[in-house]
N, CA, C and O of each residue as an XYZ file, in Angstrom:
536
protein
N     -70.640    160.062    149.148
C     -69.926    158.837    148.827
C     -70.094    158.492    147.338
O     -69.146    158.065    146.678
N     -71.317    158.686    146.824
C     -71.561    158.383    145.413
C     -70.735    159.295    144.511
O     -70.236    158.865    143.470
N     -70.592    160.566    144.919
C     -69.804    161.502    144.122
C     -68.335    161.086    144.083
O     -67.679    161.195    143.047
N     -67.831    160.616    145.204
C     -66.434    160.179    145.261
C     -66.225    158.963    144.370
O     -65.241    158.897    143.632
N     -67.138    158.004    144.431
C     -67.035    156.814    143.588
C     -67.114    157.177    142.109
O     -66.371    156.638    141.288
N     -68.021    158.094    141.777
C     -68.153    158.524    140.390
C     -66.869    159.202    139.913
O     -66.390    158.931    138.812
N     -66.315    160.083    140.747
C     -65.079    160.775    140.394
C     -63.932    159.779    140.216
O     -63.136    159.901    139.284
N     -63.852    158.807    141.102
C     -62.824    157.771    140.996
C     -62.982    156.981    139.693
O     -61.995    156.695    139.016
N     -64.212    156.634    139.348
C     -64.487    155.915    138.101
C     -64.057    156.737    136.887
O     -63.449    156.204    135.959
N     -64.369    158.027    136.891
C     -63.995    158.903    135.776
C     -62.474    158.985    135.646
O     -61.945    158.912    134.536
N     -61.770    159.134    136.762
C     -60.312    159.216    136.722
C     -59.687    157.926    136.189
O     -58.757    157.969    135.384
N     -60.197    156.790    136.637
C     -59.687    155.504    136.150
C     -59.973    155.357    134.662
O     -59.125    154.879    133.909
N     -61.161    155.765    134.235
C     -61.525    155.665    132.815
C     -60.606    156.514    131.949
O     -60.153    156.065    130.896
N     -60.333    157.727    132.382
C     -59.452    158.615    131.616
C     -58.055    158.027    131.540
O     -57.424    158.054    130.484
N     -57.570    157.496    132.652
C     -56.249    156.872    132.679
C     -56.193    155.692    131.728
O     -55.219    155.540    130.991
N     -57.219    154.855    131.731
C     -57.240    153.682    130.859
C     -57.302    154.091    129.391
O     -56.633    153.479    128.558
N     -58.082    155.105    129.058
C     -58.177    155.559    127.667
C     -56.824    156.068    127.199
O     -56.390    155.741    126.094
N     -56.153    156.861    128.019
C     -54.834    157.374    127.643
C     -53.822    156.248    127.520
O     -52.996    156.265    126.608
N     -53.867    155.277    128.409
C     -52.934    154.158    128.372
C     -53.141    153.272    127.162
O     -52.177    152.726    126.625
N     -54.375    153.118    126.724
C     -54.671    152.242    125.598
C     -54.424    152.920    124.262
O     -54.343    152.243    123.238
N     -54.302    154.232    124.249
C     -54.149    154.929    122.975
C     -52.822    154.604    122.299
O     -52.685    154.803    121.092
N     -51.853    154.113    123.044
C     -50.556    153.787    122.470
C     -50.568    152.433    121.768
O     -49.634    152.114    121.032
N     -51.587    151.652    121.978
C     -51.684    150.333    121.350
C     -52.313    150.463    119.966
O     -53.207    151.283    119.755
N     -51.844    149.657    119.038
C     -52.428    149.583    117.698
C     -53.211    148.284    117.585
O     -52.876    147.290    118.228
N     -54.247    148.297    116.772
C     -55.042    147.086    116.569
C     -54.375    146.252    115.481
O     -54.157    146.720    114.363
N     -54.057    145.013    115.829
C     -53.469    144.085    114.866
C     -54.565    143.449    114.021
O     -54.441    143.351    112.800
N     -55.646    143.014    114.684
C     -56.788    142.432    113.972
C     -57.972    142.332    114.924
O     -57.806    142.260    116.141
N     -59.179    142.328    114.343
C     -60.412    142.125    115.092
C     -61.219    141.043    114.399
O     -61.351    141.029    113.175
N     -61.759    140.133    115.207
C     -62.552    139.025    114.673
C     -63.636    138.699    115.695
O     -63.335    138.498    116.871
N     -64.875    138.645    115.265
C     -66.020    138.310    116.121
C     -66.000    139.105    117.428
O     -66.184    138.538    118.504
N     -65.778    140.407    117.333
C     -65.759    141.330    118.468
C     -64.614    141.097    119.452
O     -64.674    141.571    120.586
N     -63.588    140.386    119.043
C     -62.377    140.233    119.851
C     -61.246    140.952    119.116
O     -60.936    140.630    117.969
N     -60.635    141.928    119.790
C     -59.547    142.705    119.194
C     -58.210    142.290    119.790
O     -58.091    142.022    120.985
N     -57.212    142.247    118.922
C     -55.832    142.034    119.351
C     -55.133    143.377    119.203
O     -55.071    143.945    118.113
N     -54.607    143.877    120.320
C     -53.887    145.146    120.309
C     -52.432    144.880    120.669
O     -52.118    143.953    121.415
N     -51.548    145.716    120.119
C     -50.125    145.518    120.389
C     -49.380    146.849    120.400
O     -49.849    147.857    119.873
N     -48.209    146.813    121.018
C     -47.255    147.913    120.936
C     -45.877    147.358    121.275
O     -45.750    146.286    121.867
N     -44.859    148.099    120.895
C     -43.476    147.726    121.192
C     -42.982    148.550    122.368
O     -43.300    149.733    122.496
N     -42.196    147.903    123.228
C     -41.640    148.571    124.401
C     -40.261    147.973    124.669
O     -40.015    146.807    124.360
N     -39.370    148.767    125.238
C     -38.066    148.247    125.625
C     -38.181    147.538    126.966
O     -38.771    148.069    127.906
N     -37.618    146.339    127.054
C     -37.621    145.585    128.307
C     -36.526    146.125    129.230
O     -35.779    147.030    128.859
N     -36.442    145.565    130.421
C     -35.400    145.972    131.370
C     -34.006    145.688    130.821
O     -33.041    146.362    131.179
N     -33.908    144.691    129.953
C     -32.626    144.332    129.341
C     -32.356    145.150    128.077
O     -31.427    144.849    127.328
N     -33.166    146.181    127.841
C     -33.041    147.063    126.680
C     -33.262    146.325    125.361
O     -32.639    146.646    124.348
N     -34.145    145.343    125.382
C     -34.504    144.547    124.200
C     -35.943    144.900    123.828
O     -36.792    145.050    124.706
N     -36.217    145.032    122.531
C     -37.588    145.303    122.078
C     -38.500    144.162    122.494
O     -38.181    142.991    122.287
N     -39.633    144.510    123.079
C     -40.604    143.518    123.535
C     -41.964    143.863    122.936
O     -42.417    145.006    123.006
N     -42.599    142.865    122.351
C     -43.935    143.028    121.797
C     -44.943    142.798    122.915
O     -44.972    141.725    123.517
N     -45.768    143.802    123.194
C     -46.819    143.677    124.199
C     -48.144    143.461    123.484
O     -48.502    144.213    122.577
N     -48.869    142.428    123.900
C     -50.138    142.056    123.269
C     -51.214    141.990    124.331
O     -50.993    141.477    125.428
N     -52.397    142.520    123.991
C     -53.553    142.341    124.867
C     -54.792    142.111    124.018
O     -54.856    142.513    122.856
N     -55.766    141.460    124.619
C     -56.993    141.076    123.927
C     -58.172    141.780    124.575
O     -58.269    141.851    125.800
N     -59.067    142.300    123.745
C     -60.284    142.938    124.244
C     -61.478    142.187    123.678
O     -61.640    142.084    122.462
N     -62.311    141.664    124.567
C     -63.468    140.865    124.170
C     -64.736    141.690    124.344
O     -65.179    141.927    125.468
N     -65.317    142.125    123.238
C     -66.576    142.869    123.279
C     -67.770    141.977    122.960
O     -68.904    142.455    122.901
N     -67.524    140.690    122.755
C     -68.629    139.776    122.450
C     -69.398    139.449    123.727
O     -68.995    139.842    124.821
N     -70.488    138.740    123.582
C     -71.349    138.417    124.725
C     -71.042    137.046    125.305
O     -71.807    136.528    126.119
N     -69.915    136.449    124.888
C     -69.522    135.124    125.380
C     -68.033    135.131    125.730
O     -67.260    135.926    125.196
N     -67.649    134.232    126.636
C     -66.231    134.023    126.923
C     -65.579    133.402    125.689
O     -66.205    132.606    124.988
N     -64.339    133.759    125.426
C     -63.658    133.276    124.226
C     -62.277    132.712    124.566
O     -61.441    133.409    125.140
N     -62.042    131.443    124.208
C     -60.682    130.912    124.206
C     -60.005    131.473    122.965
O     -60.566    131.433    121.870
N     -58.798    131.995    123.140
C     -58.085    132.647    122.047
C     -56.730    131.974    121.865
O     -55.980    131.784    122.823
N     -56.433    131.622    120.630
C     -55.115    131.101    120.256
C     -54.622    131.919    119.071
O     -55.278    131.987    118.032
N     -53.457    132.538    119.242
C     -52.887    133.301    118.129
C     -51.440    132.879    117.897
O     -50.758    132.353    118.777
N     -51.013    133.137    116.671
C     -49.605    132.978    116.317
C     -49.206    134.238    115.561
O     -49.877    134.649    114.614
N     -48.105    134.841    115.993
C     -47.603    136.063    115.382
C     -46.271    135.757    114.718
O     -45.387    135.156    115.328
N     -46.134    136.172    113.467
C     -44.889    135.955    112.732
C     -44.074    137.229    112.642
O     -44.611    138.305    112.381
N     -42.765    137.100    112.859
C     -41.827    138.204    112.694
C     -41.124    138.002    111.355
O     -40.350    137.060    111.184
N     -41.399    138.891    110.413
C     -40.842    138.783    109.063
C     -39.787    139.863    108.832
O     -39.971    141.019    109.213
N     -38.695    139.474    108.209
C     -37.663    140.419    107.811
C     -37.313    140.123    106.357
O     -36.944    138.999    106.017
N     -37.430    141.127    105.510
C     -37.190    140.971    104.065
C     -38.076    139.885    103.461
O     -37.642    139.153    102.572
N     -39.310    139.777    103.938
C     -40.270    138.827    103.392
C     -40.110    137.400    103.873
O     -40.845    136.517    103.430
N     -39.166    137.152    104.772
C     -38.911    135.803    105.278
C     -39.286    135.738    106.758
O     -38.870    136.587    107.546
N     -40.083    134.713    107.134
C     -40.429    134.566    108.542
C     -39.184    134.126    109.311
O     -38.651    133.038    109.092
N     -38.741    134.987    110.205
C     -37.552    134.703    111.006
C     -37.911    133.986    112.304
O     -37.121    133.207    112.837
N     -39.107    134.260    112.798
C     -39.495    133.721    114.095
C     -41.004    133.839    114.239
O     -41.644    134.645    113.565
N     -41.564    133.024    115.127
C     -42.991    133.139    115.422
C     -43.197    132.944    116.917
O     -42.385    132.323    117.604
N     -44.305    133.492    117.398
C     -44.652    133.383    118.817
C     -46.125    133.034    118.922
O     -46.937    133.466    118.105
N     -46.460    132.255    119.928
C     -47.848    131.852    120.149
C     -48.318    132.330    121.518
O     -47.561    132.343    122.488
N     -49.579    132.719    121.567
C     -50.222    133.095    122.827
C     -51.574    132.410    122.859
O     -52.323    132.446    121.882
N     -51.886    131.781    123.993
C     -53.190    131.149    124.196
C     -53.732    131.628    125.533
O     -53.034    131.601    126.546
N     -54.984    132.068    125.522
C     -55.601    132.577    126.736
C     -57.111    132.497    126.609
O     -57.635    132.016    125.604
N     -57.796    132.965    127.620
C     -59.249    133.071    127.576
C     -59.627    134.496    127.952
O     -59.152    135.027    128.955
N     -60.475    135.107    127.152
C     -60.950    136.466    127.409
C     -62.394    136.387    127.876
O     -63.269    135.889    127.168
N     -62.622    136.885    129.075
C     -63.971    136.844    129.637
C     -64.848    137.911    129.000
O     -64.370    138.958    128.563
N     -66.146    137.619    128.958
C     -67.112    138.580    128.429
C     -67.365    139.660    129.476
O     -67.053    139.489    130.654
N     -67.926    140.755    129.029
C     -68.385    141.786    129.946
C     -67.498    143.014    129.999
O     -66.285    142.943    129.797
N     -68.132    144.134    130.274
C     -67.466    145.436    130.314
C     -66.345    145.474    131.343
O     -65.236    145.907    131.032
N     -66.618    145.027    132.561
C     -65.636    145.139    133.636
C     -64.417    144.254    133.408
O     -63.334    144.570    133.901
N     -64.561    143.169    132.683
C     -63.412    142.317    132.373
C     -62.503    142.948    131.325
O     -61.374    142.498    131.135
N     -62.984    143.986    130.644
C     -62.180    144.665    129.635
C     -61.510    145.929    130.157
O     -60.806    146.611    129.412
N     -61.721    146.246    131.425
C     -61.098    147.447    131.979
C     -59.613    147.204    132.251
O     -58.759    147.973    131.810
N     -59.316    146.136    132.976
C     -57.928    145.814    133.307
C     -57.526    144.560    132.541
O     -57.743    143.440    133.004
N     -56.947    144.758    131.381
C     -56.604    143.644    130.500
C     -55.212    143.105    130.818
O     -54.294    143.863    131.132
N     -55.075    141.792    130.733
C     -53.767    141.163    130.890
C     -52.914    141.484    129.672
O     -53.386    141.414    128.537
N     -51.667    141.833    129.909
C     -50.736    142.140    128.824
C     -49.721    141.005    128.732
O     -49.131    140.602    129.734
N     -49.528    140.499    127.523
C     -48.585    139.415    127.267
C     -47.355    139.997    126.585
O     -47.479    140.744    125.614
N     -46.179    139.663    127.080
C     -44.929    140.161    126.511
C     -44.208    139.079    125.729
O     -44.053    137.955    126.207
N     -43.767    139.422    124.519
C     -43.044    138.482    123.655
C     -41.759    139.161    123.195
O     -41.790    140.265    122.651
N     -40.626    138.491    123.419
C     -39.340    138.998    122.943
C     -38.792    138.070    121.873
O     -38.880    136.847    121.987
N     -38.236    138.656    120.852
C     -37.592    137.864    119.807
C     -36.256    137.349    120.327
O     -35.481    138.094    120.927
N     -36.000    136.087    120.095
C     -34.719    135.504    120.489
C     -33.684    135.640    119.381
O     -32.486    135.504    119.628
N     -34.139    135.907    118.164
C     -33.230    135.935    117.019
C     -32.975    137.339    116.480
O     -31.867    137.634    116.031
N     -33.978    138.205    116.517
C     -33.860    139.516    115.885
C     -33.362    140.572    116.870
O     -33.719    140.560    118.048
N     -32.537    141.477    116.368
C     -32.032    142.583    117.181
C     -33.034    143.740    117.141
O     -33.964    143.742    116.336
N     -32.830    144.717    118.017
C     -33.681    145.911    118.009
C     -33.610    146.615    116.657
O     -34.623    147.098    116.149
N     -32.424    146.672    116.082
C     -32.244    147.342    114.791
C     -33.020    146.629    113.687
O     -33.605    147.279    112.821
N     -33.027    145.304    113.711
C     -33.777    144.550    112.705
C     -35.284    144.771    112.868
O     -36.005    144.889    111.877
N     -35.757    144.827    114.113
C     -37.182    145.054    114.361
C     -37.587    146.453    113.912
O     -38.709    146.652    113.448
N     -36.692    147.415    114.045
C     -36.977    148.795    113.638
C     -36.788    149.015    112.137
O     -37.192    150.052    111.612
N     -36.184    148.060    111.446
C     -35.932    148.163    110.009
C     -37.256    148.261    109.248
O     -38.245    147.638    109.633
N     -37.271    149.039    108.177
C     -38.506    149.191    107.391
C     -38.906    147.903    106.681
O     -40.047    147.778    106.238
N     -37.992    146.946    106.564
C     -38.308    145.655    105.952
C     -38.907    144.664    106.953
O     -39.321    143.569    106.571
N     -38.954    145.046    108.233
C     -39.541    144.181    109.254
C     -41.057    144.304    109.207
O     -41.597    145.395    109.025
N     -41.739    143.173    109.374
C     -43.199    143.178    109.375
C     -43.705    142.202    110.435
O     -43.210    141.081    110.554
N     -44.679    142.640    111.185
C     -45.359    141.813    112.180
C     -46.667    141.351    111.555
O     -47.468    142.178    111.116
N     -46.895    140.040    111.509
C     -48.082    139.497    110.854
C     -48.757    138.479    111.756
O     -48.100    137.647    112.381
N     -50.071    138.556    111.812
C     -50.855    137.559    112.532
C     -51.041    136.372    111.596
O     -51.728    136.488    110.581
N     -50.442    135.238    111.922
C     -50.507    134.071    111.043
C     -51.602    133.094    111.454
O     -51.993    132.230    110.668
N     -52.096    133.226    112.680
C     -53.179    132.359    113.153
C     -53.996    133.122    114.187
O     -53.442    133.800    115.052
N     -55.323    133.006    114.089
C     -56.227    133.668    115.037
C     -57.441    132.764    115.184
O     -58.343    132.787    114.346
N     -57.465    131.969    116.246
C     -58.540    131.005    116.469
C     -59.326    131.402    117.711
O     -58.755    131.631    118.777
N     -60.642    131.479    117.557
C     -61.549    131.770    118.669
C     -62.456    130.576    118.898
O     -62.886    129.913    117.954
N     -62.737    130.313    120.162
C     -63.651    129.235    120.516
C     -64.476    129.687    121.718
O     -63.937    129.992    122.782
N     -65.795    129.722    121.523
C     -66.669    130.100    122.636
C     -66.568    129.062    123.745
O     -66.448    127.864    123.490
N     -66.619    129.552    124.988
C     -66.545    128.656    126.134
C     -67.442    129.192    127.248
O     -67.502    130.404    127.456
N     -68.142    128.307    127.972
C     -69.003    128.790    129.052
C     -68.205    129.362    130.229
O     -68.657    130.292    130.897
N     -67.007    128.796    130.478
C     -66.175    129.237    131.602
C     -64.736    129.378    131.120
O     -64.232    128.519    130.395
N     -64.076    130.460    131.522
C     -62.669    130.642    131.167
C     -61.798    129.812    132.097
O     -61.796    130.007    133.312
N     -61.060    128.885    131.504
C     -60.117    128.074    132.273
C     -58.690    128.274    131.780
O     -57.753    128.268    132.578
N     -58.519    128.451    130.473
C     -57.186    128.589    129.879
C     -56.672    130.003    130.124
O     -57.328    130.977    129.756
N     -55.517    130.115    130.735
C     -54.933    131.422    131.007
C     -53.433    131.393    130.782
O     -52.773    130.407    131.108
N     -52.894    132.463    130.230
C     -51.470    132.803    130.233
C     -50.544    131.705    129.730
O     -49.725    131.191    130.492
N     -50.658    131.348    128.493
C     -49.695    130.405    127.915
C     -48.846    131.112    126.897
O     -47.969    130.497    126.290
């Protein structure tokens, strides 16, 4: 039974490592990383996927604001607020937040003049995670 559990753990770990390799790190602060990648939604619209990894020893309330810039001008911004629990097991299956631009087209997002910038990154230690999925 222990061998089966170990094998299952190894398979899940390998799957998670491969799945996370497609994400890029936007920023890291106080052992909390913001990772992102672009994906096409069901409506064939570019969607920004964001997830948070908390390697600190405390629960963290997280508030971020991401700016979508085209030709140096902020065209749009998006906010995400959540709580990331401490601990190894809470970082295995991370919640993914999806953000779609209401103003920019796929072509504009793919343009070399487009830039994704973190305009706000606020962390607050908390004894218990209550804030989720905003």
